[in-house]
SEPA-315122 format. One record per residue (C-alpha): x, y, z; chain; residue in one letter. Coordinates in nm, 3 decimals, padded with zeros to 5 digits. Example, Ala and Ser with C-alpha at 12.3 -4.5 7.8 and 13.67 -1.06 7.14 Angstrom:
BEGIN
<rec <01.230, -00.450, 00.780>, A, a>
<rec <01.367, -00.106, 00.714>, A, s>
***
This chain:
BEGIN
<rec <23.210, 20.648, 06.741>, A, m>
<rec <23.251, 20.884, 07.032>, A, d>
<rec <23.390, 21.226, 06.958>, A, d>
<rec <23.334, 21.598, 06.987>, A, l>
<rec <23.026, 21.723, 06.810>, A, a>
<rec <23.125, 21.833, 06.461>, A, a>
<rec <23.045, 22.184, 06.343>, A, p>
<rec <22.722, 22.208, 06.147>, A, q>
<rec <22.799, 22.275, 05.782>, A, l>
<rec <22.547, 22.388, 05.526>, A, s>
<rec <22.403, 22.123, 05.298>, A, e>
<rec <22.600, 22.050, 04.982>, A, q>
<rec <22.459, 22.250, 04.693>, A, s>
<rec <22.417, 22.147, 04.333>, A, s>
<rec <22.760, 22.298, 04.270>, A, h>
<rec <22.920, 22.000, 04.442>, A, y>
<rec <22.918, 21.634, 04.337>, A, p>
<rec <22.790, 21.352, 04.560>, A, a>
<rec <22.944, 21.345, 04.906>, A, r>
<rec <22.933, 21.109, 05.205>, A, v>
<rec <22.739, 21.252, 05.503>, A, p>
<rec <23.010, 21.241, 05.768>, A, l>
<rec <22.932, 21.194, 06.137>, A, g>
<rec <22.789, 21.482, 06.339>, A, r>
<rec <22.711, 21.310, 06.671>, A, r>
<rec <22.849, 21.030, 06.893>, A, p>
<rec <22.732, 20.684, 06.789>, A, l>
<rec <22.846, 20.446, 07.064>, A, g>
<rec <22.944, 20.083, 07.005>, A, i>
<rec <22.617, 19.947, 06.863>, A, l>
<rec <22.555, 20.259, 06.656>, A, g>
<rec <22.909, 20.242, 06.517>, A, s>
<rec <22.862, 19.877, 06.419>, A, a>
<rec <22.531, 19.947, 06.243>, A, l>
<rec <22.671, 20.249, 06.058>, A, v>
<rec <22.986, 20.057, 05.959>, A, a>
<rec <22.780, 19.782, 05.799>, A, r>
<rec <22.601, 20.039, 05.586>, A, r>
<rec <22.891, 20.273, 05.508>, A, n>
<rec <23.227, 20.270, 05.687>, A, v>
<rec <23.295, 20.631, 05.588>, A, l>
<rec <23.002, 20.756, 05.796>, A, e>
<rec <23.212, 20.666, 06.100>, A, l>
<rec <23.437, 20.961, 06.014>, A, i>
<rec <23.332, 21.271, 06.209>, A, p>
<rec <23.289, 21.585, 06.000>, A, e>
<rec <23.544, 21.754, 06.225>, A, i>
<rec <23.810, 21.520, 06.079>, A, a>
<rec <23.812, 21.733, 05.763>, A, t>
<rec <23.927, 22.033, 05.970>, A, r>
<rec <24.167, 21.890, 06.230>, A, q>
<rec <24.499, 21.705, 06.193>, A, p>
<rec <24.401, 21.420, 06.428>, A, m>
<rec <24.092, 21.298, 06.612>, A, v>
<rec <24.100, 21.039, 06.892>, A, s>
<rec <23.844, 20.839, 07.087>, A, g>
<rec <23.743, 20.501, 07.224>, A, r>
<rec <23.479, 20.263, 07.090>, A, t>
<rec <23.564, 19.928, 07.240>, A, g>
<rec <23.933, 20.009, 07.171>, A, k>
<rec <24.135, 20.330, 07.165>, A, r>
<rec <24.160, 20.478, 06.817>, A, w>
<rec <24.314, 20.775, 06.640>, A, h>
<rec <24.218, 20.916, 06.300>, A, m>
<rec <24.521, 21.077, 06.137>, A, v>
<rec <24.485, 21.341, 05.865>, A, m>
<rec <24.818, 21.522, 05.912>, A, d>
<rec <25.064, 21.459, 05.624>, A, p>
<rec <25.365, 21.461, 05.859>, A, g>
<rec <25.211, 21.199, 06.088>, A, a>
<rec <25.100, 20.994, 05.788>, A, l>
<rec <25.458, 20.991, 05.662>, A, a>
<rec <25.565, 20.843, 05.997>, A, i>
<rec <25.303, 20.566, 05.982>, A, v>
<rec <25.336, 20.480, 05.614>, A, l>
<rec <25.703, 20.546, 05.543>, A, k>
<rec <25.932, 20.607, 05.840>, A, d>
<rec <25.810, 20.341, 06.087>, A, r>
<rec <25.624, 20.088, 05.874>, A, v>
<rec <25.712, 19.791, 06.097>, A, d>
<rec <25.581, 19.973, 06.405>, A, d>
<rec <25.242, 20.026, 06.239>, A, y>
<rec <25.139, 19.701, 06.065>, A, p>
<rec <24.802, 19.641, 05.900>, A, k>
<rec <24.528, 19.634, 06.162>, A, s>
<rec <24.378, 19.314, 06.299>, A, v>
<rec <24.042, 19.405, 06.145>, A, v>
<rec <24.199, 19.446, 05.800>, A, t>
<rec <24.348, 19.100, 05.825>, A, k>
<rec <24.020, 18.950, 05.949>, A, l>
<rec <23.840, 19.098, 05.649>, A, l>
<rec <24.091, 18.997, 05.382>, A, l>
<rec <24.288, 18.688, 05.488>, A, e>
<rec <24.001, 18.445, 05.414>, A, p>
<rec <24.004, 18.563, 05.052>, A, a>
<rec <24.369, 18.643, 04.974>, A, i>
<rec <24.568, 18.471, 05.249>, A, g>
<rec <24.913, 18.605, 05.337>, A, q>
<rec <24.959, 18.778, 05.004>, A, s>
<rec <25.131, 19.110, 04.946>, A, l>
<rec <24.837, 19.316, 05.067>, A, f>
<rec <24.815, 19.144, 05.406>, A, v>
<rec <25.160, 19.001, 05.483>, A, a>
<rec <25.400, 19.180, 05.718>, A, e>
<rec <25.773, 19.199, 05.784>, A, g>
<rec <26.008, 18.955, 05.613>, A, a>
<rec <25.723, 18.759, 05.454>, A, h>
<rec <25.596, 19.074, 05.286>, A, w>
<rec <25.944, 19.192, 05.182>, A, r>
<rec <26.045, 18.878, 04.992>, A, w>
<rec <25.711, 18.867, 04.809>, A, q>
<rec <25.742, 19.234, 04.712>, A, r>
<rec <26.094, 19.179, 04.577>, A, r>
<rec <25.980, 18.870, 04.384>, A, a>
<rec <25.674, 19.043, 04.235>, A, a>
<rec <25.832, 19.379, 04.154>, A, a>
<rec <25.974, 19.285, 03.809>, A, p>
<rec <25.626, 19.181, 03.691>, A, a>
<rec <25.511, 19.542, 03.738>, A, f>
<rec <25.810, 19.708, 03.572>, A, a>
<rec <25.699, 19.981, 03.332>, A, q>
<rec <25.802, 19.785, 03.022>, A, r>
<rec <25.575, 19.496, 03.126>, A, h>
<rec <25.288, 19.730, 03.211>, A, v>
<rec <25.317, 19.888, 02.865>, A, e>
<rec <25.340, 19.546, 02.699>, A, a>
<rec <25.002, 19.457, 02.850>, A, l>
<rec <24.838, 19.775, 02.716>, A, a>
<rec <24.691, 19.616, 02.398>, A, p>
<rec <24.452, 19.425, 02.624>, A, v>
<rec <24.341, 19.757, 02.774>, A, m>
<rec <24.297, 19.910, 02.428>, A, t>
<rec <24.082, 19.615, 02.314>, A, a>
<rec <23.867, 19.641, 02.628>, A, a>
<rec <23.827, 20.017, 02.573>, A, a>
<rec <23.709, 19.961, 02.214>, A, e>
<rec <23.462, 19.693, 02.325>, A, a>
<rec <23.329, 19.915, 02.603>, A, s>
<rec <23.279, 20.207, 02.363>, A, r>
<rec <23.083, 19.983, 02.124>, A, r>
<rec <22.857, 19.855, 02.400>, A, r>
<rec <22.786, 20.204, 02.533>, A, l>
<rec <22.729, 20.348, 02.185>, A, a>
<rec <22.458, 20.091, 02.119>, A, s>
<rec <22.280, 20.143, 02.454>, A, a>
<rec <21.932, 20.291, 02.465>, A, t>
<rec <21.814, 20.485, 02.769>, A, g>
<rec <22.015, 20.552, 03.084>, A, p>
<rec <22.312, 20.322, 03.146>, A, v>
<rec <22.470, 20.207, 03.471>, A, d>
<rec <22.825, 20.295, 03.375>, A, v>
<rec <22.961, 20.130, 03.688>, A, f>
<rec <22.835, 19.792, 03.564>, A, a>
<rec <23.001, 19.869, 03.231>, A, e>
<rec <23.337, 19.971, 03.381>, A, t>
<rec <23.334, 19.659, 03.600>, A, v>
<rec <23.283, 19.446, 03.287>, A, a>
<rec <23.561, 19.627, 03.100>, A, a>
<rec <23.819, 19.614, 03.378>, A, t>
<rec <23.742, 19.253, 03.468>, A, f>
<rec <23.799, 19.167, 03.104>, A, e>
<rec <24.139, 19.340, 03.125>, A, v>
<rec <24.253, 19.181, 03.449>, A, i>
<rec <24.137, 18.835, 03.338>, A, s>
<rec <24.327, 18.862, 03.011>, A, d>
<rec <24.648, 18.999, 03.160>, A, v>
<rec <24.641, 18.747, 03.444>, A, t>
<rec <24.533, 18.427, 03.267>, A, f>
<rec <24.568, 18.515, 02.899>, A, s>
<rec <24.531, 18.157, 02.783>, A, g>
<rec <24.208, 18.114, 02.977>, A, g>
<rec <24.297, 17.751, 03.041>, A, e>
<rec <24.056, 17.620, 03.303>, A, g>
<rec <23.988, 17.971, 03.432>, A, f>
<rec <23.617, 18.017, 03.497>, A, d>
<rec <23.591, 18.396, 03.493>, A, r>
<rec <23.226, 18.405, 03.589>, A, d>
<rec <23.286, 18.186, 03.894>, A, a>
<rec <23.571, 18.406, 04.016>, A, v>
<rec <23.377, 18.726, 03.952>, A, h>
<rec <23.070, 18.596, 04.134>, A, q>
<rec <23.277, 18.480, 04.433>, A, a>
<rec <23.454, 18.817, 04.461>, A, i>
<rec <23.125, 19.007, 04.444>, A, d>
<rec <22.962, 18.781, 04.701>, A, s>
<rec <23.253, 18.816, 04.942>, A, y>
<rec <23.266, 19.195, 04.920>, A, i>
<rec <22.889, 19.235, 04.965>, A, s>
<rec <22.866, 19.009, 05.272>, A, s>
<rec <23.184, 18.894, 05.442>, A, a>
<rec <23.385, 19.213, 05.389>, A, a>
<rec <23.156, 19.420, 05.613>, A, r>
<rec <23.261, 19.519, 05.962>, A, l>
<rec <23.077, 19.341, 06.244>, A, s>
<rec <23.007, 19.454, 06.599>, A, v>
<rec <23.275, 19.204, 06.707>, A, m>
<rec <23.529, 19.390, 06.495>, A, d>
<rec <23.427, 19.723, 06.651>, A, i>
<rec <23.462, 19.573, 07.000>, A, l>
<rec <23.808, 19.438, 06.913>, A, g>
<rec <23.719, 19.077, 06.989>, A, l>
<rec <23.980, 18.818, 06.882>, A, p>
<rec <23.976, 18.677, 06.532>, A, g>
<rec <23.915, 18.317, 06.640>, A, w>
<rec <23.556, 18.410, 06.729>, A, i>
<rec <23.359, 18.336, 06.408>, A, p>
<rec <23.193, 18.622, 06.221>, A, r>
<rec <22.872, 18.478, 06.066>, A, p>
<rec <22.901, 18.659, 05.732>, A, g>
<rec <23.253, 18.531, 05.676>, A, r>
<rec <23.158, 18.177, 05.769>, A, v>
<rec <22.874, 18.179, 05.512>, A, r>
<rec <23.110, 18.295, 05.236>, A, s>
<rec <23.341, 17.995, 05.277>, A, g>
<rec <23.203, 17.787, 04.989>, A, s>
<rec <23.236, 18.073, 04.739>, A, d>
<rec <23.594, 18.139, 04.847>, A, l>
<rec <23.689, 17.771, 04.819>, A, k>
<rec <23.551, 17.758, 04.466>, A, r>
<rec <23.738, 18.075, 04.368>, A, m>
<rec <24.066, 17.940, 04.501>, A, k>
<rec <24.012, 17.604, 04.334>, A, r>
<rec <23.955, 17.772, 03.996>, A, v>
<rec <24.277, 17.975, 04.037>, A, a>
<rec <24.478, 17.668, 04.149>, A, d>
<rec <24.357, 17.473, 03.845>, A, d>
<rec <24.460, 17.753, 03.609>, A, a>
<rec <24.806, 17.777, 03.769>, A, i>
<rec <24.861, 17.401, 03.735>, A, r>
<rec <24.746, 17.411, 03.372>, A, a>
<rec <24.995, 17.689, 03.297>, A, r>
<rec <25.276, 17.487, 03.457>, A, a>
<rec <25.200, 17.209, 03.206>, A, q>
<rec <25.148, 17.429, 02.899>, A, s>
<rec <25.435, 17.670, 02.959>, A, g>
<rec <25.450, 18.052, 02.928>, A, p>
<rec <25.269, 18.255, 02.658>, A, r>
<rec <25.463, 18.407, 02.365>, A, p>
<rec <25.393, 18.744, 02.529>, A, t>
<rec <25.421, 18.677, 02.905>, A, p>
<rec <25.112, 18.759, 03.107>, A, d>
<rec <25.100, 18.834, 03.479>, A, l>
<rec <25.087, 18.466, 03.574>, A, l>
<rec <25.399, 18.394, 03.366>, A, d>
<rec <25.583, 18.692, 03.514>, A, l>
<rec <25.500, 18.596, 03.871>, A, l>
<rec <25.587, 18.230, 03.813>, A, r>
<rec <25.927, 18.343, 03.687>, A, a>
<rec <25.978, 18.590, 03.972>, A, g>
<rec <26.231, 18.525, 04.247>, A, q>
<rec <26.345, 18.721, 04.548>, A, d>
<rec <26.692, 18.839, 04.435>, A, p>
<rec <26.820, 18.823, 04.793>, A, e>
<rec <26.709, 18.468, 04.881>, A, t>
<rec <26.622, 18.307, 04.547>, A, g>
<rec <26.280, 18.216, 04.687>, A, r>
<rec <25.994, 18.180, 04.437>, A, a>
<rec <25.624, 18.165, 04.506>, A, m>
<rec <25.454, 17.832, 04.574>, A, s>
<rec <25.125, 17.748, 04.402>, A, t>
<rec <24.934, 17.871, 04.709>, A, g>
<rec <25.132, 18.197, 04.725>, A, e>
<rec <25.089, 18.250, 04.351>, A, l>
<rec <24.716, 18.192, 04.385>, A, r>
<rec <24.672, 18.431, 04.676>, A, d>
<rec <24.868, 18.706, 04.504>, A, n>
<rec <24.690, 18.657, 04.172>, A, l>
<rec <24.353, 18.678, 04.346>, A, l>
<rec <24.474, 18.995, 04.519>, A, t>
<rec <24.564, 19.147, 04.184>, A, f>
<rec <24.236, 19.033, 04.027>, A, i>
<rec <24.029, 19.189, 04.307>, A, v>
<rec <24.236, 19.508, 04.330>, A, a>
<rec <24.311, 19.527, 03.960>, A, g>
<rec <23.956, 19.544, 03.838>, A, h>
<rec <23.749, 19.677, 04.128>, A, e>
<rec <23.958, 19.986, 04.198>, A, t>
<rec <24.002, 20.086, 03.832>, A, t>
<rec <23.633, 20.022, 03.758>, A, a>
<rec <23.541, 20.251, 04.045>, A, l>
<rec <23.783, 20.521, 03.932>, A, t>
<rec <23.635, 20.514, 03.582>, A, l>
<rec <23.273, 20.513, 03.699>, A, a>
<rec <23.328, 20.806, 03.934>, A, w>
<rec <23.527, 20.991, 03.664>, A, a>
<rec <23.242, 20.950, 03.414>, A, l>
<rec <22.995, 21.076, 03.675>, A, y>
<rec <23.214, 21.381, 03.740>, A, l>
<rec <23.242, 21.453, 03.367>, A, l>
<rec <22.864, 21.434, 03.336>, A, a>
<rec <22.840, 21.662, 03.639>, A, f>
<rec <23.061, 21.926, 03.475>, A, d>
<rec <22.999, 21.942, 03.097>, A, p>
<rec <23.269, 22.208, 03.048>, A, q>
<rec <23.535, 21.978, 03.190>, A, v>
<rec <23.392, 21.695, 02.978>, A, q>
<rec <23.414, 21.903, 02.660>, A, d>
<rec <23.774, 21.999, 02.735>, A, r>
<rec <23.860, 21.633, 02.799>, A, a>
<rec <23.686, 21.525, 02.478>, A, a>
<rec <23.876, 21.787, 02.277>, A, a>
<rec <24.208, 21.660, 02.412>, A, e>
<rec <24.116, 21.297, 02.349>, A, a>
<rec <23.987, 21.360, 01.995>, A, r>
<rec <24.292, 21.571, 01.913>, A, g>
<rec <24.525, 21.285, 02.007>, A, v>
<rec <24.317, 20.981, 01.911>, A, l>
<rec <24.081, 21.085, 01.635>, A, g>
<rec <23.840, 20.794, 01.602>, A, a>
<rec <24.072, 20.522, 01.729>, A, r>
<rec <24.116, 20.380, 02.080>, A, a>
<rec <24.403, 20.490, 02.303>, A, a>
<rec <24.726, 20.298, 02.346>, A, t>
<rec <25.006, 20.312, 02.603>, A, a>
<rec <25.200, 20.550, 02.375>, A, a>
<rec <24.911, 20.798, 02.396>, A, d>
<rec <24.900, 20.821, 02.774>, A, v>
<rec <25.175, 21.088, 02.810>, A, p>
<rec <24.995, 21.295, 02.544>, A, r>
<rec <24.670, 21.305, 02.746>, A, l>
<rec <24.768, 21.512, 03.050>, A, p>
<rec <24.421, 21.657, 03.115>, A, y>
<rec <24.265, 21.310, 03.112>, A, l>
<rec <24.526, 21.208, 03.369>, A, r>
<rec <24.432, 21.512, 03.581>, A, q>
<rec <24.067, 21.399, 03.570>, A, i>
<rec <24.166, 21.050, 03.682>, A, v>
<rec <24.364, 21.197, 03.973>, A, d>
<rec <24.078, 21.427, 04.075>, A, e>
<rec <23.835, 21.132, 04.066>, A, a>
<rec <24.081, 20.942, 04.287>, A, l>
<rec <24.091, 21.239, 04.524>, A, r>
<rec <23.716, 21.281, 04.558>, A, l>
<rec <23.633, 20.909, 04.554>, A, y>
<rec <23.944, 20.709, 04.650>, A, p>
<rec <23.863, 20.336, 04.613>, A, p>
<rec <24.069, 20.255, 04.925>, A, a>
<rec <23.908, 20.536, 05.122>, A, a>
<rec <23.972, 20.409, 05.475>, A, f>
<rec <24.289, 20.232, 05.590>, A, l>
<rec <24.389, 20.120, 05.938>, A, s>
<rec <24.698, 20.015, 06.126>, A, r>
<rec <24.773, 19.883, 06.474>, A, t>
<rec <25.040, 20.058, 06.682>, A, a>
<rec <25.304, 19.826, 06.828>, A, l>
<rec <25.494, 20.096, 07.019>, A, i>
<rec <25.448, 20.395, 07.244>, A, h>
<rec <25.462, 20.701, 07.022>, A, d>
<rec <25.335, 21.055, 06.980>, A, r>
<rec <25.150, 21.168, 06.669>, A, l>
<rec <25.035, 21.528, 06.633>, A, c>
<rec <25.129, 21.577, 06.999>, A, g>
<rec <24.900, 21.297, 07.121>, A, r>
<rec <24.999, 20.978, 07.302>, A, e>
<rec <24.976, 20.654, 07.105>, A, v>
<rec <24.991, 20.328, 07.299>, A, r>
<rec <25.068, 19.975, 07.183>, A, p>
<rec <24.745, 19.815, 07.059>, A, g>
<rec <24.581, 20.144, 06.960>, A, d>
<rec <24.410, 20.146, 06.620>, A, t>
<rec <24.550, 20.409, 06.385>, A, i>
<rec <24.288, 20.498, 06.125>, A, m>
<rec <24.393, 20.663, 05.801>, A, l>
<rec <24.068, 20.808, 05.659>, A, p>
<rec <24.189, 20.882, 05.307>, A, v>
<rec <23.843, 21.016, 05.221>, A, y>
<rec <23.872, 21.286, 05.490>, A, a>
<rec <24.237, 21.356, 05.402>, A, l>
<rec <24.143, 21.420, 05.039>, A, h>
<rec <23.870, 21.663, 05.146>, A, r>
<rec <24.060, 21.834, 05.426>, A, h>
<rec <24.012, 22.210, 05.448>, A, h>
<rec <24.371, 22.269, 05.563>, A, m>
<rec <24.514, 22.083, 05.262>, A, l>
<rec <24.281, 22.157, 04.969>, A, w>
<rec <24.104, 22.476, 04.861>, A, e>
<rec <23.724, 22.426, 04.843>, A, d>
<rec <23.790, 22.053, 04.886>, A, p>
<rec <23.446, 21.919, 04.788>, A, d>
<rec <23.458, 22.091, 04.448>, A, r>
<rec <23.548, 21.897, 04.132>, A, f>
<rec <23.855, 22.068, 03.982>, A, d>
<rec <24.103, 21.865, 03.773>, A, p>
<rec <24.333, 22.168, 03.752>, A, d>
<rec <24.443, 22.090, 04.110>, A, r>
<rec <24.666, 21.833, 03.941>, A, f>
<rec <24.799, 22.054, 03.664>, A, a>
<rec <25.178, 22.031, 03.616>, A, p>
<rec <25.356, 22.231, 03.885>, A, g>
<rec <25.054, 22.264, 04.115>, A, a>
<rec <25.182, 22.253, 04.477>, A, p>
<rec <25.079, 21.954, 04.687>, A, r>
<rec <25.214, 21.770, 04.991>, A, d>
<rec <25.308, 21.414, 04.894>, A, r>
<rec <25.116, 21.273, 05.191>, A, f>
<rec <24.802, 21.478, 05.126>, A, a>
<rec <24.706, 21.258, 04.828>, A, f>
<rec <24.712, 20.884, 04.895>, A, l>
<rec <24.493, 20.694, 04.646>, A, p>
<rec <24.755, 20.418, 04.626>, A, f>
<rec <24.906, 20.458, 04.973>, A, g>
<rec <25.268, 20.567, 05.013>, A, a>
<rec <25.604, 20.450, 05.136>, A, g>
<rec <25.742, 20.100, 05.078>, A, p>
<rec <25.390, 19.951, 05.075>, A, r>
<rec <25.257, 20.178, 04.801>, A, i>
<rec <25.032, 19.982, 04.564>, A, c>
<rec <25.253, 19.775, 04.338>, A, i>
<rec <25.002, 19.805, 04.053>, A, g>
<rec <24.957, 20.185, 04.062>, A, a>
<rec <25.110, 20.250, 03.718>, A, s>
<rec <24.906, 19.963, 03.571>, A, f>
<rec <24.584, 20.112, 03.713>, A, a>
<rec <24.655, 20.467, 03.594>, A, v>
<rec <24.751, 20.353, 03.245>, A, q>
<rec <24.435, 20.145, 03.217>, A, e>
<rec <24.213, 20.427, 03.347>, A, a>
<rec <24.354, 20.685, 03.104>, A, v>
<rec <24.331, 20.446, 02.807>, A, i>
<rec <23.967, 20.354, 02.872>, A, i>
<rec <23.847, 20.700, 02.982>, A, l>
<rec <24.002, 20.882, 02.685>, A, s>
<rec <23.863, 20.626, 02.441>, A, t>
<rec <23.513, 20.668, 02.582>, A, l>
<rec <23.503, 21.049, 02.601>, A, v>
<rec <23.649, 21.092, 02.254>, A, a>
<rec <23.342, 20.933, 02.098>, A, g>
<rec <23.064, 20.959, 02.356>, A, l>
<rec <22.891, 21.227, 02.561>, A, r>
<rec <22.775, 21.148, 02.914>, A, f>
<rec <22.491, 21.327, 03.093>, A, g>
<rec <22.337, 21.317, 03.440>, A, l>
<rec <22.003, 21.152, 03.516>, A, t>
<rec <21.768, 21.195, 03.813>, A, a>
<rec <21.940, 20.900, 03.984>, A, r>
<rec <22.238, 21.046, 04.169>, A, a>
<rec <22.505, 20.800, 04.288>, A, p>
<rec <22.547, 20.747, 04.661>, A, e>
<rec <22.906, 20.690, 04.778>, A, p>
<rec <22.918, 20.398, 05.020>, A, r>
<rec <23.223, 20.210, 05.140>, A, m>
<rec <23.217, 19.843, 05.229>, A, i>
<rec <23.562, 19.724, 05.125>, A, l>
<rec <23.597, 19.991, 04.856>, A, t>
<rec <23.416, 20.319, 04.791>, A, l>
<rec <23.132, 20.212, 04.564>, A, r>
<rec <22.838, 20.401, 04.410>, A, p>
<rec <22.541, 20.242, 04.585>, A, h>
<rec <22.274, 20.173, 04.324>, A, g>
<rec <22.514, 20.233, 04.037>, A, g>
<rec <22.610, 20.537, 03.828>, A, v>
<rec <22.321, 20.598, 03.587>, A, w>
<rec <22.407, 20.832, 03.301>, A, l>
<rec <22.276, 20.911, 02.955>, A, t>
<rec <22.514, 20.819, 02.674>, A, v>
<rec <22.501, 20.973, 02.326>, A, t>
<rec <22.746, 20.979, 02.033>, A, p>
<rec <22.953, 21.295, 01.986>, A, r>
***
């Protein structure tokens, strides 16, 4: 990307956890495309962590917005004037169609109203026993491990177990391995930006990676369709799961319910978002606890004081405030959705700069969460930033977005993360190895090469 040269900052010391090397020089179109395929976050100029807004042109005009007031305009006040960007839709529509994450306007609103009851707090808490069982199983697996462990692989296994059970609890016709493999394949290949995306070329021009992923996506959708049809024949579970709740959901204003295709696309959205993002949060949190043993010991003391030797439940979550602070700090330093984008439909001014229709509005959550005007010593790991009463601008911390399109599953994700993390740290100690994780964003902010830690019983 073209921009002003960023100020040269000293290298991160051992006092700071792993950080993305942000841009320090102009890249141009081809350079931007190559960098984006490796790590989207490296497109962010370092100067974006010190200014409210940065603008430029790389094929198309773009603006990176880090100012909380301007972010409130884009995400809350004028949502319809700043829809999801064309590139976002190109990346995600092949996998999840016009589901809640991608849909706009009236089509998004009726789906949100229909799905909202499924994510009411009472339903989230009713699904907690699945999270508790997954936490216990994860602790057993880690306790029996010998040598360094890739805890990211473990948290992916645990959270996929949760989302599979709360989505298709009966398991009728639901091939979990096939769905998991298809999701992983799509993220690793088709979900990468191409030079055609950077240039702003229209979506009808095929992107080779997304064409090659077609067979995996068709299989994934077929598996989900089969499970939905099987549930229609067998009827709801005694304790409704997410599929039952969404099948029963209706838009209270129009009475419209989701078709099989709409159910499938939304369920696949929740499966992808519901395990990937929580798995990442947990893996990064465990890395941060290994990085700072004092914080880990304080977290373990809280968890052991509440839980003893048992696994956490939904009722324990309010009694584990420091564990929640650690989850929030992990979400600040390594937000899974670390880079969002919108397309302006109107003439506007943000941070005093002109915005034209068609401009791309980038919301670099990673830079926002490490902004020097918003956070003290922003690259430092400090869960006490989120202590009760600590001052913070609402639009300075956006791990789940904000406004009417805030993530519908945010409370589900936080509950799951606290349950699993507290269960693990109560009984296990995590330590660093020589293999430091490397934060890279493709579709989400992943630890390239895994998160390798030592694991020992407490």
